C-alpha positions as CSV (number, residue, x, y, z in Angstrom):
1,M,-113.6,-8.1,38.7
2,S,-112.4,-5.5,40.9
3,S,-109.0,-5.2,42.0
4,C,-110.5,-6.1,45.5
5,D,-112.7,-8.8,46.4
6,A,-114.4,-6.2,49.0
7,P,-116.0,-3.0,48.4
8,G,-113.5,-0.5,50.6
9,L,-110.0,-2.5,50.6
10,L,-106.8,-0.5,50.0
11,P,-104.1,-2.0,47.9
12,L,-101.0,-2.7,50.5
13,E,-98.7,-0.6,48.1
14,Q,-101.0,2.7,48.7
15,A,-101.0,2.1,52.2
16,Q,-97.5,1.3,52.9
17,V,-97.1,4.6,50.4
18,L,-99.3,6.7,52.8
19,L,-97.7,4.9,55.9
20,N,-94.7,6.5,55.0
21,D,-95.6,9.9,53.9
22,S,-97.6,10.3,57.7
23,L,-94.6,9.3,59.7
24,R,-92.7,11.6,62.0
25,I,-89.0,10.4,62.5
26,Q,-87.1,10.9,65.3
27,A,-84.8,13.8,65.5
28,N,-83.2,14.0,68.9
29,T,-80.1,12.4,69.8
30,E,-77.9,11.4,72.8
31,T,-74.1,10.1,73.1
32,I,-73.5,6.9,74.4
33,E,-70.7,4.3,75.6
34,L,-70.0,1.7,73.0
35,T,-70.8,-0.7,75.1
36,Q,-74.6,0.0,75.0
37,T,-75.3,0.6,71.2
38,L,-76.3,-2.1,70.4
39,D,-79.4,-2.2,68.2
40,R,-79.0,1.6,68.5
41,V,-79.5,3.3,65.4
42,L,-76.5,5.7,64.4
43,A,-77.5,9.3,64.4
44,V,-74.4,10.4,62.3
45,N,-71.9,9.2,59.8
46,I,-68.5,7.5,60.7
47,Y,-65.4,8.5,59.4
48,S,-62.6,6.6,60.4
49,P,-60.0,8.9,62.6
50,H,-57.2,6.2,61.3
51,N,-55.5,4.0,59.1
52,I,-56.6,0.6,59.8
53,P,-54.4,-1.1,60.1
54,N,-51.9,1.4,60.5
55,Y,-48.8,0.1,60.5
56,D,-47.7,-2.6,58.0
57,N,-47.7,-6.1,59.7
58,S,-47.1,-9.8,59.0
59,A,-49.9,-11.6,58.3
60,M,-48.5,-14.7,59.1
61,D,-45.9,-16.5,61.5
62,G,-42.6,-16.4,59.5
63,Y,-39.6,-15.0,58.7
64,A,-39.2,-11.0,57.0
65,L,-36.9,-9.7,54.7
66,N,-36.3,-7.6,51.6
67,V,-36.3,-10.1,48.6
68,D,-34.9,-7.4,46.5
69,L,-31.7,-7.5,48.4
70,S,-31.1,-11.3,50.0
71,D,-29.9,-14.2,47.9
72,T,-33.1,-16.3,48.7
73,S,-31.1,-19.4,47.6
74,Q,-28.8,-18.7,50.0
75,P,-28.7,-19.2,54.4
76,L,-30.7,-16.1,55.6
77,T,-29.5,-14.8,59.2
78,V,-31.6,-14.1,62.0
79,V,-31.0,-10.5,63.6
80,G,-33.6,-10.4,65.8
81,K,-37.6,-10.8,66.3
82,S,-40.8,-9.0,66.1
83,F,-43.6,-9.5,68.1
84,A,-47.3,-7.8,68.4
85,G,-46.8,-4.5,70.1
86,K,-43.0,-5.4,70.6
87,A,-41.8,-4.6,67.5
88,Y,-38.2,-5.4,65.7
89,D,-36.3,-1.4,65.5
90,G,-33.0,-2.4,64.1
91,K,-31.7,-2.6,61.0
92,V,-32.1,-5.5,58.4
93,G,-29.4,-5.9,55.8
94,V,-28.4,-8.0,53.3
95,G,-28.6,-11.9,53.8
96,E,-30.3,-11.4,57.2
97,C,-33.8,-11.5,58.2
98,V,-36.2,-10.9,61.0
99,R,-38.7,-13.7,62.9
100,I,-42.2,-12.3,63.2
101,M,-45.4,-12.9,64.5
102,T,-49.1,-12.6,63.3
103,G,-50.3,-8.7,63.7
104,A,-46.2,-7.9,64.3
105,K,-44.9,-4.5,62.3
106,V,-43.0,-5.7,59.4
107,P,-39.4,-4.1,59.8
108,S,-39.2,-0.9,57.3
109,D,-36.1,-2.4,55.4
110,C,-38.4,-6.0,54.6
111,N,-40.6,-6.2,51.8
112,C,-42.3,-9.9,52.7
113,V,-42.9,-12.4,55.2
114,A,-42.0,-15.9,54.2
115,M,-44.5,-18.3,56.2
116,Q,-42.8,-20.3,59.0
117,E,-43.9,-23.4,57.2
118,N,-41.8,-22.7,53.4
119,T,-38.7,-22.5,55.5
120,Q,-36.2,-24.8,57.8
121,A,-34.2,-23.5,60.3
122,N,-30.5,-24.2,61.6
123,G,-29.7,-22.5,64.5
124,G,-29.0,-18.9,63.9
125,K,-30.3,-19.4,60.6
126,I,-32.9,-20.0,57.7
127,S,-33.4,-21.6,54.3
128,L,-36.2,-20.8,52.5
129,T,-38.0,-23.9,50.6
130,Q,-40.2,-21.9,48.6
131,A,-40.1,-18.8,46.8
132,V,-41.6,-15.8,47.8
133,K,-42.2,-12.5,46.8
134,T,-42.5,-8.6,47.3
135,G,-45.3,-7.8,49.5
136,E,-46.0,-11.3,50.2
137,N,-48.0,-12.1,53.6
138,I,-48.1,-8.3,54.6
139,R,-51.0,-6.8,55.5
140,L,-50.1,-2.5,54.7
141,T,-51.2,0.7,56.2
142,G,-54.9,1.3,55.5
143,N,-55.6,-2.0,54.3
144,D,-58.2,-2.3,55.8
145,V,-59.8,1.4,56.3
146,K,-58.3,4.3,55.2
147,K,-58.0,7.2,57.1
148,N,-61.0,9.6,56.6
149,S,-62.4,6.8,54.8
150,L,-66.6,6.4,55.1
151,V,-67.0,3.7,57.5
152,L,-70.8,3.5,58.7
153,V,-73.8,5.4,57.7
154,K,-76.2,7.2,59.6
155,G,-79.5,5.4,60.0
156,K,-77.7,1.9,60.5
157,R,-79.0,-0.3,63.4
158,L,-76.2,-0.9,64.7
159,D,-75.1,-5.2,65.2
160,P,-72.2,-7.0,66.9
161,L,-70.0,-6.8,64.0
162,D,-70.4,-2.6,63.6
163,I,-69.5,-2.4,67.1
164,G,-66.6,-4.4,66.9
165,M,-65.6,-2.0,63.7
166,L,-66.1,0.7,66.1
167,A,-63.7,-0.4,68.6
168,S,-61.0,-1.3,66.2
169,L,-61.2,2.4,65.2
170,G,-60.7,3.8,68.8
171,I,-64.0,5.1,69.0
172,A,-65.4,5.1,72.7
173,N,-68.6,7.1,72.4
174,V,-71.2,7.4,70.2
175,S,-74.1,9.4,69.4
176,V,-77.2,7.4,68.4
177,F,-81.0,8.2,68.3
178,K,-82.9,8.8,71.3
179,K,-85.3,5.7,71.6
180,I,-89.0,6.4,70.6
181,R,-91.7,5.1,73.1
182,V,-94.1,2.7,72.1
183,A,-97.2,1.7,74.4
184,I,-98.9,-1.6,73.5
185,F,-102.0,-2.9,74.7
186,S,-104.6,-6.0,73.7
187,T,-108.6,-5.6,73.8
188,G,-110.5,-8.3,74.8
189,D,-112.7,-9.6,77.7
190,E,-112.1,-12.8,76.2
191,I,-108.3,-12.7,77.1
192,I,-107.0,-14.1,80.1
193,P,-103.8,-14.0,82.2
194,L,-100.8,-16.1,81.2
195,G,-100.6,-19.1,83.5
196,E,-104.6,-19.5,84.6
197,P,-106.3,-22.1,83.8
198,L,-107.5,-22.2,80.4
199,K,-111.7,-22.0,80.2
200,D,-113.9,-22.5,77.2
201,G,-114.7,-19.3,75.2
202,F,-111.4,-17.7,76.4
203,I,-107.9,-17.2,75.2
204,Y,-104.5,-16.6,75.9
205,D,-102.7,-13.2,75.2
206,S,-100.0,-14.1,72.7
207,N,-100.1,-11.4,70.1
208,R,-99.2,-8.8,72.9
209,H,-96.3,-10.7,74.3
210,L,-94.9,-11.5,70.3
211,I,-95.3,-8.1,69.7
212,R,-93.3,-6.9,73.0
213,T,-90.5,-9.4,71.7
214,C,-90.1,-7.7,68.6
215,L,-89.6,-4.1,70.2
216,Q,-87.5,-4.9,72.9
217,R,-84.9,-6.5,70.5
218,M,-85.4,-3.4,68.4
219,N,-84.1,-1.7,71.3
220,L,-87.3,0.4,72.0
221,D,-88.9,1.5,74.7
222,V,-91.8,-0.1,75.5
223,K,-95.1,1.1,78.0
224,D,-97.0,-2.5,78.3
225,Y,-100.1,-1.7,79.0
226,G,-102.1,-5.3,79.5
227,V,-105.0,-6.4,78.3
228,I,-108.0,-3.7,78.8
229,E,-111.5,-5.0,79.0
230,D,-113.8,-4.5,76.1
231,N,-115.1,-1.1,78.0
232,P,-115.1,1.9,75.9
233,R,-114.2,4.6,78.9
234,L,-111.2,2.1,80.1
235,I,-109.6,1.8,76.2
236,E,-110.2,5.4,75.7
237,E,-108.7,6.4,78.8
238,T,-105.2,4.0,77.8
239,F,-105.6,5.8,74.1
240,I,-105.4,9.6,75.8
241,D,-102.6,8.4,78.7
242,A,-100.4,6.4,76.0
243,S,-101.1,9.2,73.5
244,N,-99.5,12.0,75.9
245,C,-96.3,10.0,76.5
246,C,-95.5,7.4,73.9
247,D,-94.7,8.3,69.9
248,A,-96.4,5.3,68.8
249,I,-99.4,3.1,69.8
250,I,-100.2,-0.5,69.1
251,S,-103.3,-2.4,69.5
252,S,-104.2,-5.5,69.2
253,G,-108.2,-6.6,68.4
254,G,-110.7,-4.2,68.6
255,V,-110.8,-3.2,65.1
256,S,-113.4,-5.2,63.3
257,V,-116.7,-4.6,63.1
258,G,-118.2,-6.6,66.1
259,E,-120.7,-5.4,68.3
260,A,-117.6,-4.9,70.8
261,D,-114.9,-3.8,68.7
262,Y,-114.8,-0.6,69.9
263,T,-111.4,0.5,69.5
264,R,-112.1,2.5,65.7
265,D,-114.9,4.5,67.4
266,I,-112.9,5.6,69.6
267,L,-109.7,6.4,67.5
268,H,-112.4,8.4,65.6
269,K,-113.5,10.3,67.9
270,L,-109.8,11.0,69.4
271,G,-107.7,11.2,66.5
272,D,-107.6,10.2,62.7
273,I,-107.9,7.4,60.3
274,T,-105.2,7.4,57.5
275,F,-106.2,3.8,56.3
276,Y,-108.9,1.4,57.8
277,K,-109.3,-2.3,56.1
278,L,-106.8,-3.6,52.9
279,A,-106.6,-5.4,50.4
280,M,-103.8,-8.3,52.4
281,K,-104.3,-11.5,53.3
282,P,-104.4,-12.1,56.5
283,G,-105.0,-8.6,58.0
284,K,-107.6,-6.9,56.3
285,P,-108.9,-5.0,59.3
286,F,-105.5,-3.2,60.1
287,A,-105.7,0.4,60.9
288,F,-103.4,3.0,61.0
289,G,-103.8,6.5,61.8
290,S,-102.9,9.4,64.9
291,I,-103.7,10.7,68.1
292,G,-102.6,13.7,69.2
293,K,-98.7,13.3,68.5
294,A,-98.7,9.6,68.6
295,H,-99.0,7.3,65.5
296,F,-101.7,4.8,66.0
297,F,-101.2,0.7,64.4
298,G,-104.6,-1.4,65.1
299,L,-103.9,-5.1,64.4
300,P,-106.5,-7.9,63.9
301,G,-107.3,-10.0,66.8
302,N,-106.1,-13.3,65.2
303,P,-103.0,-13.9,66.2
304,V,-101.0,-14.7,62.6
305,S,-103.3,-11.3,61.3
306,A,-101.9,-9.9,64.2
307,A,-98.6,-10.8,63.3
308,V,-98.2,-10.7,59.4
309,T,-99.7,-6.8,59.8
310,F,-97.2,-5.8,62.3
311,H,-94.2,-7.5,60.4
312,Q,-95.0,-6.0,57.3
313,L,-96.1,-2.6,58.3
314,A,-95.9,-1.5,61.8
315,L,-92.6,-3.0,62.3
316,P,-90.6,-1.1,59.4
317,A,-92.4,2.1,60.4
318,L,-91.3,2.0,64.1
319,S,-87.6,1.2,62.5
320,R,-88.3,4.6,60.3
321,M,-89.5,6.8,63.1
322,A,-86.2,5.6,65.5
323,G,-84.0,6.9,62.4
324,E,-82.9,3.8,60.6
325,L,-83.0,3.1,56.7
326,N,-84.8,0.5,56.2
327,A,-83.2,-2.1,53.8
328,E,-85.4,-3.7,51.3
329,P,-86.6,-7.5,52.1
330,L,-84.8,-10.2,50.4
331,I,-87.1,-11.5,47.5
332,I,-86.2,-14.7,46.2
333,K,-87.7,-16.5,43.5
334,M,-88.5,-20.6,44.0
335,P,-90.7,-23.4,42.1
336,T,-93.3,-23.9,44.4
337,A,-93.8,-27.7,45.3
338,T,-97.2,-27.7,46.8
339,A,-100.5,-25.8,44.8
340,L,-101.5,-22.8,46.1
341,R,-105.1,-21.5,46.8
342,K,-105.6,-18.0,45.9
343,R,-108.5,-16.0,44.7
344,P,-107.6,-12.5,43.3
345,G,-108.4,-9.7,45.3
346,R,-105.7,-9.3,48.4
347,A,-102.1,-9.8,47.8
348,D,-101.4,-12.7,49.8
349,F,-98.8,-13.8,52.7
350,Q,-99.1,-17.4,52.9
351,R,-96.4,-19.2,55.3
352,G,-93.8,-21.4,53.7
353,H,-91.3,-23.5,54.3
354,F,-88.4,-23.1,51.5
355,F,-86.0,-26.1,50.8
356,K,-83.4,-28.0,49.0
357,A,-84.4,-30.1,46.7
358,A,-82.3,-33.0,46.0
359,D,-81.2,-31.6,42.3
360,G,-80.0,-28.6,44.8
361,T,-82.4,-25.8,43.8
362,L,-84.4,-24.2,46.1
363,C,-88.1,-24.8,46.4
364,V,-90.9,-23.7,48.6
365,E,-94.4,-25.5,50.3
366,A,-96.9,-23.8,52.1
367,I,-97.7,-24.9,55.7
368,R,-100.5,-26.9,55.7
369,S,-103.1,-25.0,57.6
370,Q,-103.0,-21.2,56.4
371,S,-105.6,-20.1,59.1
372,S,-105.1,-16.7,60.3
373,G,-105.4,-18.3,63.8
374,A,-103.3,-21.1,63.3
375,L,-100.2,-19.1,65.4
376,S,-98.3,-23.0,64.9
377,S,-98.2,-22.1,61.1
378,M,-95.7,-19.1,61.8
379,V,-93.6,-21.1,64.0
380,T,-93.3,-24.0,61.2
381,A,-92.6,-21.7,58.6
382,N,-89.3,-19.9,57.8
383,C,-90.7,-17.6,55.1
384,Y,-93.7,-15.9,53.7
385,I,-94.8,-16.9,50.1
386,V,-96.0,-13.7,48.4
387,L,-98.7,-13.9,46.3
388,E,-99.7,-10.8,44.1
389,Q,-103.0,-9.0,44.7
390,A,-104.5,-10.0,41.0
391,R,-102.6,-13.5,40.8
392,G,-105.2,-16.5,41.3
393,A,-104.1,-20.0,42.1
394,V,-100.9,-21.2,41.8
395,A,-100.1,-24.7,40.3
396,V,-97.1,-26.8,41.2
397,G,-93.7,-25.8,39.8
398,E,-94.8,-22.2,39.2
399,L,-92.2,-19.5,40.2
400,V,-93.3,-17.4,43.4
401,D,-92.0,-14.8,45.2
402,V,-90.4,-16.0,48.4
403,V,-89.3,-14.0,51.6
404,P,-87.4,-15.4,54.2
405,F,-88.1,-14.8,58.1
406,D,-85.5,-12.1,58.8
407,R,-84.1,-11.3,62.5
408,Y,-87.4,-10.8,64.2
409,F,-88.8,-13.7,63.0
410,S,-86.4,-16.4,63.4
């Protein structure tokens, strides 16, 4: 048997290489307020301008003392208090201690903090009920982040934890890559607007809404052309307009071989097709190319095929175009709890659900319907079961590659 189950199908790995080698990466940057940086892509490496913390501070509520100078078997005299933002600046001598709160600066004369729970107070003195060691319960200067150390790398898509980290460094403005702009539209006379009664022979436009939502979660600029009827002139006009104002164009439908599927022909006329038809299931009729300076991603019309090809091909490409350093997907080997039907010839992204079995091990099962038109299979699933191109049917208990859905599909 040949490498594909039909002539002209490009193996997925080769398609990914061709796609990545063709991308134009955003180089333009802008500086924005930290509060506006969620899901923006960092344009520079971030080095810490300070030690964090920038002073030795207490990890506990308790009492600061110098265990090397004082006899801790005897009561200690409390000579002051140290609070976060209001440090004790006096001396701490032999047989003395300072009441201290979590986060407060440790007096320079002290080398440990006794937990409040391990002390007994009696008037102006305390007794230790448990021994304390040098350095105990003290967070040292630079213990979290050292000055001039690398904190975040160029190409990182900023999440809430990153923003919190930048705030802890006192960074108010951040250099990020400018947003790329992505045009989207669906084609098909059978598509009707949401809210209208569903008539026989018609469908609602689920693909465009799914794609637009993912693009919004990526914090990209989206130009939504809506639904374009199966009219070559209108489709061509949309392509021309989008290619003049956008970095990428995503269409859904129109890349198959039907009489009314015009997208592929218009793309041939206006631009270049890098590849068309993949050894991938679902998603064989996927097209990638360019019109002018805009990259084009032609998704299939079937909703699952559109979702999977967008997720596996278009989305990573757009992330790279936006300047992001793409992380490798998490792949977990698991035994399958269900037999999996497959013929060699195409890489198969079956929708699955992984779970913890009674013995505590992780297993995966296929969603009942694997139809490329059943979007409910994506909603029910929490992962892909990725079966290699050359692999055939899979028996119960065999190990398979499981890719949990990421933040865009979960």
